[in-house]
C-alpha positions in Angstrom: -62.6 185.6 22.5 -62.4 181.8 23.8 -63.7 180.9 27.2 -63.6 177.2 28.9 -66.3 176.4 31.4 -66.3 173.8 34.2 -69.2 171.3 33.3 -72.5 172.7 34.7 -75.6 172.9 32.4 -77.0 169.5 32.4 -79.0 170.3 29.4 -77.4 168.9 25.9 -75.9 172.0 24.0 -78.3 170.8 21.7 -81.2 171.7 23.3 -80.0 175.3 24.0 -79.0 175.8 20.4 -82.7 174.9 19.2 -84.1 176.8 22.1 -82.3 180.1 21.1 -82.9 179.7 17.2 -86.4 179.3 18.3 -86.5 182.5 20.1 -84.6 184.3 17.2 -87.3 184.2 14.2 -86.3 185.5 11.1 -83.4 187.1 12.4 -80.2 185.7 9.8 -77.8 183.5 11.7 -75.8 182.0 8.9 -74.4 184.2 5.7 -73.6 181.9 3.0 -72.4 182.9 -0.8 -75.8 184.1 -2.0 -78.3 183.3 0.7 -78.9 184.5 4.4 -80.3 181.6 6.3 -82.9 182.5 9.1 -83.0 181.1 12.4 -86.4 180.1 11.7 -85.3 178.6 8.4 -82.6 176.8 9.8 -84.8 175.2 12.4 -87.1 173.7 9.6 -84.1 172.4 7.8 -83.0 170.7 11.4 -86.1 169.2 11.8 -86.7 168.0 8.4 -83.4 166.1 8.4 -84.0 165.1 11.8 -87.3 163.1 10.7 -85.1 161.6 7.4 -82.3 160.3 9.5 -85.0 158.7 12.5 -86.8 157.2 9.7 -83.4 155.5 8.5 -82.9 154.2 11.6 -80.6 157.0 13.1 -80.7 157.3 16.8 -79.2 157.1 20.3 -76.0 155.0 19.5 -75.8 155.8 15.9 -72.7 157.7 14.3 -73.6 160.2 11.3 -70.1 160.9 9.3 -70.0 163.7 6.7 -67.1 164.6 4.0 -68.7 168.1 4.1 -68.1 171.7 2.8 -68.8 174.5 4.8 -72.7 174.5 4.0 -75.6 175.6 6.2 -77.0 172.1 5.2 -73.9 170.2 6.4 -74.2 172.0 9.8 -78.2 171.4 9.8 -77.5 167.4 9.5 -75.0 167.2 12.2 -77.5 169.1 14.9 -80.5 166.8 13.4 -78.5 163.6 14.7 -77.7 165.4 17.7 -81.5 166.1 18.1 -81.7 162.1 17.8 -79.0 161.3 20.5 -77.0 160.3 17.7 -72.8 161.3 17.1 -72.1 163.0 14.5 -68.3 163.5 13.0 -66.9 165.6 10.2 -64.1 163.5 8.9 -61.4 165.4 7.8 -59.7 164.4 4.4 -56.6 162.3 4.2 -54.7 162.8 0.8 -54.8 159.0 -0.5 -57.5 156.8 -1.0 -55.9 154.0 1.1 -55.8 156.5 4.2 -59.5 157.3 3.7 -60.3 153.9 3.5 -58.3 153.3 6.9 -60.5 156.3 8.5 -63.7 154.9 7.4 -63.0 151.6 8.9 -61.8 153.1 12.1 -64.6 155.6 12.1 -67.1 153.1 11.2 -70.5 155.3 11.0 -73.9 154.2 10.3 -74.2 156.7 7.7 -71.9 158.8 5.6 -73.3 161.8 3.9 -71.6 163.2 1.1 -72.2 166.6 -1.4 -71.9 167.2 -4.6 -68.4 168.4 -4.0 -66.8 165.8 -1.8 -68.5 163.0 -3.9 -65.1 162.1 -5.3 -63.8 161.5 -1.5 -65.8 158.4 -1.4 -63.2 155.3 -1.8 -64.5 152.7 -4.0 -65.8 149.5 -1.9 -66.0 151.2 1.4 -68.6 149.2 2.8 -70.6 152.0 4.5 -74.2 153.2 3.7 -74.4 156.6 1.8 -76.4 159.5 1.5 -75.9 162.5 -0.6 -76.9 166.2 -0.8 -77.0 167.9 -4.1 -76.0 164.8 -6.2 -77.1 161.3 -7.3 -75.0 158.3 -6.5 -75.7 154.7 -7.2 -77.3 153.1 -4.0 -77.1 156.4 -1.7 -80.2 158.1 -0.3 -80.8 161.6 -2.0 -81.0 163.5 1.8 -81.9 166.7 0.4 -84.8 165.5 -1.7 -86.3 163.3 1.1 -85.9 166.4 3.6 -87.9 168.7 1.4 -91.0 166.6 1.8 -91.0 166.2 5.4 -92.5 168.7 8.0 -90.4 171.4 9.4 -92.2 171.2 12.9 -90.1 170.9 16.2 -88.7 167.5 16.9 -88.0 166.4 20.6 -84.7 166.1 22.0 -83.2 162.8 22.6 -79.7 163.3 23.6 -79.0 161.9 27.2 -76.0 163.6 28.6 -73.6 160.6 28.5 -74.4 159.4 25.0 -71.5 159.9 22.3 -72.2 163.1 20.7 -68.9 164.6 19.1 -65.9 162.8 17.3 -63.4 165.4 16.2 -60.6 164.5 13.6 -57.2 165.5 14.1 -54.9 166.6 11.3 -53.7 163.2 10.7 -50.4 164.9 9.3 -48.4 161.4 10.6 -50.9 158.7 9.5 -54.3 158.3 9.5 -56.5 160.8 11.4 -57.7 160.1 14.9 -61.0 160.6 15.8 -61.0 161.9 19.8 -64.8 161.4 21.4 -67.0 163.7 23.7 -70.2 163.0 25.5 -73.2 165.6 25.0 -72.0 166.6 28.6 -68.3 167.2 28.0 -69.1 168.5 24.7 -71.8 171.0 26.1 -69.3 172.2 28.8 -66.9 172.7 25.8 -69.2 174.9 24.0 -71.1 176.9 26.7 -70.3 180.3 26.5 -72.0 183.6 27.5 -74.1 185.5 25.3 -72.6 187.6 22.7 -75.3 188.5 19.9 -72.6 191.0 18.4 -70.5 188.2 17.4 -70.0 187.6 13.5 -67.6 184.7 12.9 -66.2 184.1 9.8 -65.6 180.1 9.5 -63.6 179.3 6.1 -61.4 176.4 7.8 -62.7 172.9 7.6 -65.5 171.8 9.9 -63.6 168.8 10.7 -61.5 170.9 13.5 -61.7 173.8 15.6 -64.3 175.4 12.8 -67.3 173.4 14.2 -66.9 174.5 17.8 -66.7 178.1 16.9 -70.1 177.7 15.0 -71.6 176.0 17.9 -70.2 178.9 20.1 -71.4 181.5 18.0 -74.7 180.2 17.5 -75.2 179.3 21.5 -74.2 183.1 21.9 -76.7 184.7 19.5 -74.2 185.5 17.1 -73.8 185.1 13.4 -71.7 182.8 11.3 -70.1 183.9 7.9 -69.5 180.4 5.9 -66.7 180.6 3.3 -65.6 177.7 1.3 -61.7 178.2 1.8 -59.2 180.2 3.1 -57.8 182.9 0.4 -56.2 185.8 1.9 -57.7 188.7 -0.7 -61.3 187.2 -0.5 -60.9 187.0 3.6 -59.7 190.8 3.8 -62.9 191.7 1.9 -65.2 189.5 3.8 -63.9 191.1 6.8 -64.9 194.8 5.6 -68.2 193.9 3.9 -69.4 191.4 6.6 -68.2 193.3 9.6 -66.9 190.4 11.2 -65.7 190.5 14.6 -63.9 187.3 15.1 -61.5 185.1 12.7 -59.9 181.8 13.4 -56.5 181.2 11.1 -53.7 178.6 11.8 -50.3 179.9 12.0 -49.3 179.7 7.6 -52.8 181.5 7.2 -52.2 184.3 9.6 -48.8 185.4 7.9 -50.2 185.1 4.4 -53.0 187.5 5.7 -50.7 189.7 7.4 -48.4 190.3 4.3 -50.8 190.9 2.0 -51.0 194.0 0.0 -54.9 194.4 0.7 -54.5 194.9 4.6 -53.8 198.2 4.1 -56.6 199.1 1.7 -59.2 197.2 3.2 -61.4 198.4 6.6 -60.7 195.8 9.4 -62.1 198.0 12.3 -64.9 195.4 13.0 -62.4 192.6 14.4 -62.2 192.1 18.0 -59.9 188.6 17.8 -58.1 186.8 15.2 -56.6 183.8 16.7 -54.2 181.5 15.6 -53.2 178.1 16.6 -51.5 174.9 15.3 -48.2 175.7 16.0 -45.4 177.3 18.3 -45.5 180.4 16.2 -42.3 182.2 16.0 -41.9 185.1 18.1 -40.7 187.6 15.2 -43.5 186.4 13.4 -45.9 187.2 16.0 -44.8 190.7 16.6 -45.2 191.7 12.8 -48.6 189.9 12.6 -49.3 192.4 15.9 -47.7 195.5 14.0 -49.5 195.1 10.8 -53.2 194.0 11.8 -53.3 195.7 15.5 -54.3 194.6 19.0 -56.9 191.7 17.7 -54.3 189.0 18.0 -54.4 186.2 20.0 -52.6 183.1 20.2 -54.2 179.8 21.6 -52.8 176.4 23.0 -54.7 173.1 22.6 -55.2 169.9 20.7 -58.3 168.1 19.1 -58.1 165.8 22.2 -57.9 168.5 25.0 -59.7 171.6 23.5 -58.3 175.0 24.3 -55.6 174.8 27.2 -54.4 178.7 27.2 -54.6 181.8 25.6 -52.2 185.1 25.1 -55.0 188.0 24.6 -54.7 190.4 22.3 -53.8 192.9 25.1 -51.3 190.3 26.2 -49.8 190.9 22.8 -47.7 193.8 24.1 -44.8 195.6 22.4 -43.6 196.7 25.6 -42.9 193.4 26.8 -41.3 191.1 24.1 -40.9 188.1 26.2 -44.8 187.6 26.3 -44.8 187.0 22.3 -42.5 183.7 23.2 -45.7 182.0 25.0 -48.9 180.5 24.7 -50.5 182.7 27.1 -52.3 181.9 30.8 -54.0 178.7 31.0 -57.9 178.5 31.4 -59.6 178.3 34.7 -60.7 174.9 35.2 -57.7 173.5 32.8 -54.7 171.7 34.8 -51.5 171.4 33.2 -48.4 169.7 34.8 -45.0 168.9 33.1 -43.2 165.3 33.5 -39.5 164.7 33.0 -37.5 162.2 30.4 -37.3 159.8 33.8 -41.1 159.6 33.9 -41.6 162.1 37.2 -43.1 165.5 37.5 -40.2 168.3 37.3 -40.2 171.0 39.8 -41.9 174.2 39.6 -40.6 176.2 36.2 -38.8 173.3 35.1 -39.2 172.3 31.5 -41.2 168.9 30.9 -43.7 166.7 28.9 -47.0 169.0 29.1 -49.9 166.7 30.3 -54.0 168.3 30.5 -56.7 167.6 32.5 -59.7 169.6 31.4 -63.3 169.9 31.4 -63.3 169.6 27.4 -60.9 166.9 27.3 -62.1 164.0 25.0 -62.9 160.4 26.7 -60.4 159.0 24.3 -59.7 157.8 20.7 -62.6 155.9 18.3 -61.1 152.5 17.9 -57.7 153.4 18.3 -57.0 151.5 21.7 -53.3 151.2 21.6 -53.0 155.0 20.9 -55.6 155.8 23.6 -53.9 153.8 26.2 -50.4 155.5 25.5 -52.2 159.4 25.7 -54.7 159.3 27.9 -53.4 157.9 31.2 -55.3 158.5 35.2 -57.6 161.4 33.4 -54.8 163.2 32.0 -53.5 163.7 28.3 -49.8 163.4 27.4 -49.7 165.8 24.5 -46.2 165.2 23.3 -45.1 168.6 23.5 -42.3 170.0 25.4 -43.1 173.1 27.9 -43.0 175.0 30.9 -44.3 177.5 33.1 -42.9 180.8 33.9 -42.8 182.5 37.3 -45.9 184.8 36.3 -48.0 181.9 35.2 -47.8 181.8 31.5 -47.2 178.7 29.6 -44.2 178.0 26.9 -44.8 175.8 24.4 -41.0 174.7 23.4 -42.3 172.4 20.8 -42.5 168.8 20.1 -40.5 166.9 22.5 -39.5 164.6 19.7 -38.1 167.5 17.3 -36.0 169.0 20.3 -32.4 168.1 20.8 -29.8 169.7 23.2 -26.6 170.5 21.6 -23.5 171.9 23.3 -25.7 172.7 26.1 -28.2 174.5 24.0 -31.5 174.1 23.5 -32.3 173.7 19.7 -35.7 173.4 18.0 -37.9 173.9 15.0 -39.4 177.1 16.5 -36.1 178.5 17.8 -34.7 178.3 14.4 -37.6 179.6 12.8 -37.7 182.9 14.8 -33.6 183.3 14.1 -34.2 182.9 10.7 -37.7 185.0 10.3 -35.8 187.7 12.0 -33.1 188.2 9.4 -34.2 191.1 7.4 -34.6 189.2 3.7 -36.8 186.4 5.0 -40.3 186.8 5.4 -41.2 183.2 6.3 -39.4 180.1 7.4 -40.2 176.4 8.1 -37.9 174.5 9.9 -38.3 170.3 10.4 -36.4 168.3 12.1 -35.3 164.8 10.9 -36.7 161.9 13.2 -33.0 160.9 14.0 -32.0 164.2 14.8 -29.2 164.5 12.5 -30.5 167.0 10.0 -32.9 169.8 10.2 -34.6 170.9 6.7 -35.2 174.6 6.6 -37.3 176.1 3.6 -37.5 180.0 3.5 -39.5 182.4 1.4 -38.0 185.8 0.5 -39.8 189.2 0.1 -41.4 189.7 -3.0 -38.5 190.7 -5.5 -35.8 189.4 -3.0 -33.7 186.8 -2.3 -32.3 184.8 0.7 -28.7 185.0 1.2 -27.8 181.7 2.6 -24.5 182.6 3.9 -26.1 185.1 6.0 -28.7 182.5 7.5 -25.6 179.7 8.2 -23.9 182.6 9.6 -26.8 183.3 12.0 -27.4 179.9 12.9 -23.6 179.3 13.6 -23.4 182.4 15.8 -26.9 181.3 17.8 -26.6 177.2 17.9 -22.9 176.6 17.4 -21.1 174.8 14.8 -22.9 171.1 15.1 -26.2 172.6 14.6 -25.1 174.9 11.5 -23.4 171.4 9.9 -27.0 169.9 10.7 -28.8 172.1 8.4 -30.2 171.2 4.9 -31.3 174.3 3.0 -33.9 173.7 0.5 
């Protein structure tokens, strides 16, 4: 499971990580299709890349960016940069060439690393120095070939606590992704965790997001990382069985693809200790179904790339006997502070809903080269999430949704999550997504029926009318 630690270790995480790998010798630490990577072999890979990067002028104050697949060499390059005291960022992948150009201009790396299966992401005229792994590109260094000729002996750790270490990309759903920045001290506190040598973490999400944190926590704790190229439900279930996976991270749509897959009942999932899902305020109806189908292993966390994890509802707290628990995001981590601000800009009374603001040991220092957005979101040591929420009398955090998507109609609160929960509770609806138009005049609803079934729109309209009233029912646009 996840923990948030108050900053304590002065040693940069990368120094702790290489020391731990050194102690593990020839034990496998990374499983990758077609190969096992031992701790000793992985360390040699890190040290060789560190020597190549140093020879290219990478050091303290530098930034290495990667368009990276889930591959051991991508992890080794990031760790090599950190050993040298340089920062690193796994870039998210905006859907258009124009946004990738903007992203590279905003991040402004000293070196961009591409792999054979990510080389096509490089926009023409990007104006950045490029290195490549597994492919020859015009004007690019062949980083892997250069590293193969270097010594795999230890390299001194040059990272300082206050140096920029990690930039984490946002998803970029509303524009060019933002890069939130952390020093070695802050990031080391973020990934500091108790020893957990039995942990086997399946990583099949992009390294640009929470996956990189999970990799670091697992390796620092003495566990094993199992890498997969992408999420696919049948392959994920097969990997859990074959690799005896203990921990898995999924965003909400992936969780529900997994739990409804016919292979769930045919695979041995007994090794699982926790399936954590994050990224949306999941409808309670679907969370109850996940608990029923996958067992007492579901954990729900709330957080963001700017603040790390804020709260967790543990598997034990997903208790069918307490149905209201399925509407919350759990208890706030020790060391994390949360407050709520009303529409009039004043802090609200305890228990009242308000805009969620967070102060955390894992909080970023700001955005990379986005001063206007940074000034709006990071204020007086707090981060304004843009979400509306409240804290109940038992200390559980309830995330009501994006503040911009929530409306009060005829005295009732209306949000996409509440509408999704209502629709997902109908017997013919397997999954529903509701999106509020920016002006609040319409709410777009898309629903997925059960196999061989169909959606009764009249029943959906009647349910919305009964729960939220005529005005909301009229605003629904059924897709």
